[in-house]
C-alpha positions in Angstrom: 78.2 19.7 11.2 75.0 20.0 13.2 74.5 22.5 15.7 72.6 20.9 18.7 72.0 21.7 22.3 71.1 20.1 25.5 67.7 19.6 26.7 67.7 20.0 30.9 64.0 19.0 30.6 64.3 15.5 28.4 68.0 15.0 29.2 68.8 14.9 25.5 70.8 16.6 22.9 68.5 17.9 20.6 69.1 20.0 16.9 69.2 23.5 17.3 67.0 24.0 13.5 65.0 26.6 13.1 62.7 24.7 11.1 61.6 23.1 14.1 59.0 25.6 15.9 60.0 24.4 19.8 60.4 27.6 21.3 63.4 26.1 23.6 65.7 25.2 20.3 67.9 28.2 21.0 71.9 26.7 19.8 73.9 30.0 21.9 72.8 32.5 24.0 75.6 33.9 25.9 73.9 36.2 28.3 71.9 32.9 29.7 75.4 31.1 29.7 74.4 28.3 26.8 77.3 28.4 24.5 77.2 26.7 20.9 77.8 23.2 20.4 77.7 21.4 17.2 78.9 17.7 16.2 79.6 15.8 12.9 77.0 12.7 12.2 79.8 10.0 10.8 78.7 6.7 8.2 77.6 4.9 11.3 74.5 2.7 12.7 72.4 6.1 13.7 69.5 6.4 15.8 65.9 8.5 15.8 66.3 9.4 19.5 63.0 9.8 21.5 62.5 12.7 24.3 61.7 10.1 26.7 64.6 8.0 26.4 62.3 5.2 25.9 62.3 4.1 22.1 65.0 5.0 20.1 64.8 4.0 16.5 67.9 2.5 14.8 68.0 3.5 11.0 69.8 1.9 8.2 68.8 4.7 5.4 66.5 7.7 6.3 65.9 10.9 4.2 65.8 13.6 6.0 65.6 17.4 5.4 66.3 19.9 7.7 65.5 17.4 10.7 62.3 16.7 8.9 61.8 12.8 7.8 60.7 12.3 4.4 57.9 9.3 3.8 58.3 8.7 -0.2 58.9 5.0 -1.0 59.5 3.7 2.3 57.3 3.9 5.5 58.8 4.3 9.1 58.4 1.6 11.8 58.5 3.5 14.8 58.9 0.4 16.5 56.2 1.3 19.1 54.2 -2.0 19.8 51.9 -3.8 22.5 50.1 -0.9 23.1 48.0 -1.3 25.8 47.0 1.7 27.3 43.3 2.9 27.4 43.6 6.2 25.3 46.0 7.7 23.0 46.8 11.6 22.2 48.9 11.5 19.0 50.5 15.0 18.1 51.8 15.8 14.4 53.6 18.7 12.8 53.4 17.7 8.7 53.5 18.5 5.1 51.6 16.8 2.9 53.5 16.2 -0.6 50.9 14.7 -2.4 46.9 14.7 -2.2 46.6 12.1 -4.8 44.8 9.7 -2.7 44.8 9.3 0.8 47.4 10.3 2.8 47.7 7.5 5.9 49.8 9.5 9.3 50.0 6.1 11.1 48.7 2.9 11.9 49.2 -0.6 12.9 47.2 -3.2 12.9 44.3 -2.4 14.3 44.5 1.2 14.2 44.6 3.6 11.3 44.4 7.4 11.4 44.7 9.7 7.3 43.3 11.8 5.3 40.9 11.7 2.7 41.9 14.7 0.3 38.8 13.9 -1.6 36.0 14.6 0.8 38.7 16.8 2.4 38.1 14.7 5.8 40.0 13.1 8.4 39.5 9.2 8.9 40.2 6.9 12.1 39.4 3.4 11.7 39.7 1.1 14.6 39.2 -2.8 13.8 36.1 -2.6 11.2 34.5 0.7 12.6 35.3 3.9 10.6 34.8 7.7 11.8 35.1 10.7 9.4 35.6 14.8 10.6 33.9 17.5 9.8 35.7 19.2 6.3 39.4 20.6 6.7 40.9 22.0 4.0 44.8 20.6 3.7 46.8 22.4 1.0 49.7 20.5 -0.6 53.4 21.7 0.7 52.0 23.6 3.7 53.5 22.7 7.5 50.3 21.5 9.8 50.0 20.8 13.5 47.7 17.9 13.5 46.3 15.2 15.7 43.5 13.7 17.2 42.3 11.8 20.6 40.9 8.9 21.8 39.6 6.9 24.5 38.3 4.1 23.0 34.8 5.2 23.3 35.4 9.3 21.7 38.0 10.4 18.9 38.1 14.1 18.7 40.4 15.7 15.5 42.4 18.8 15.8 44.7 21.0 13.2 46.8 23.5 14.0 44.8 24.0 17.9 41.7 23.9 16.6 39.0 20.9 17.0 37.8 20.4 13.6 35.0 17.8 15.2 34.2 14.6 17.3 32.6 11.6 16.6 31.9 7.7 18.6 33.9 4.9 18.0 34.2 2.1 19.9 37.6 -0.2 20.1 40.4 -1.2 22.0 43.3 0.0 21.6 45.8 -3.4 22.6 47.7 -4.5 19.9 50.9 -6.2 19.7 51.9 -4.9 16.8 53.8 -1.7 16.0 53.0 1.5 15.2 54.0 2.7 11.5 54.8 6.1 10.2 53.0 7.4 6.4 51.5 3.6 5.8 48.1 2.1 5.8 46.6 -0.8 8.2 48.0 -3.6 5.7 51.3 -1.3 5.1 50.8 -2.0 1.2 50.2 2.0 0.7 53.2 4.6 1.5 51.9 8.2 2.0 54.1 11.0 0.3 54.6 13.6 3.4 57.3 15.0 5.5 56.7 15.2 9.1 58.8 17.3 11.8 57.4 16.2 15.3 55.4 13.0 16.8 53.9 13.2 20.1 52.7 9.7 21.5 50.8 10.3 24.9 48.9 7.8 26.9 46.3 10.0 28.0 44.1 13.2 26.6 45.2 15.8 25.8 42.5 18.6 26.6 41.5 21.3 24.5 43.6 24.1 26.0 46.5 22.7 26.2 46.2 21.8 22.9 45.5 25.6 21.8 48.0 26.7 23.9 51.0 24.8 22.5 49.9 23.2 19.5 48.4 25.7 17.2 51.4 28.3 15.0 54.1 26.7 17.4 55.1 23.8 19.0 55.8 23.5 22.4 56.1 20.2 24.2 53.8 18.7 26.9 56.0 16.3 29.2 53.4 15.4 31.5 52.5 11.6 30.3 54.6 11.9 27.1 55.4 8.2 25.7 57.0 8.7 23.2 58.4 12.2 21.5 60.2 12.8 18.1 60.7 16.4 18.0 63.6 16.2 15.7 64.1 13.4 13.1 68.8 14.1 12.4 69.9 10.7 13.1 72.7 10.7 15.8 75.9 8.5 15.4 
């Protein structure tokens, strides 16, 4: 059985799991008339729920641990295609399970965002253009809240609420292919990562918003949230 609660903001049921850092993940609070609820996940077709309700993902097989999805042998296709916005902000809560080679976080046929453990830098690629962040040391098997913002000309890299660096890189974001979790642009390599949350915004999050909400906790900003997966336990 899985403990769940109803989130009135996103109009969705969510897993009340202590491994999630969202401070609103409360299973029960009888003083505030929040009653304990639970469900049983059956062996039927399952979905990963998008907080916005726009993009629930049907899954056949998914390896999860306490609501976190494990990427190992197969990447996860997020089914987010035809991204036609000029801006994007991606926030991840992720644990790096292997640092022997490039750690690919998210890619489609145009853009790719990954970490180079040799140079200790995050890398963003748009078409033939590539830019790297300043150095940032990532440790294996440790949770981080990381991400970037990109407006087609400037990218800023973030980790645990702090801006690592910014750089110029030109290109557009339009692509008909879908975003994939844990693989490169060609979907030829799969990285070993565990992911607890992914948020897609179609605007640029400010330094203050990221610092206040995505540092040591994961307090979701709903304004301009295009897609959001804050728990990966597949629900029937």
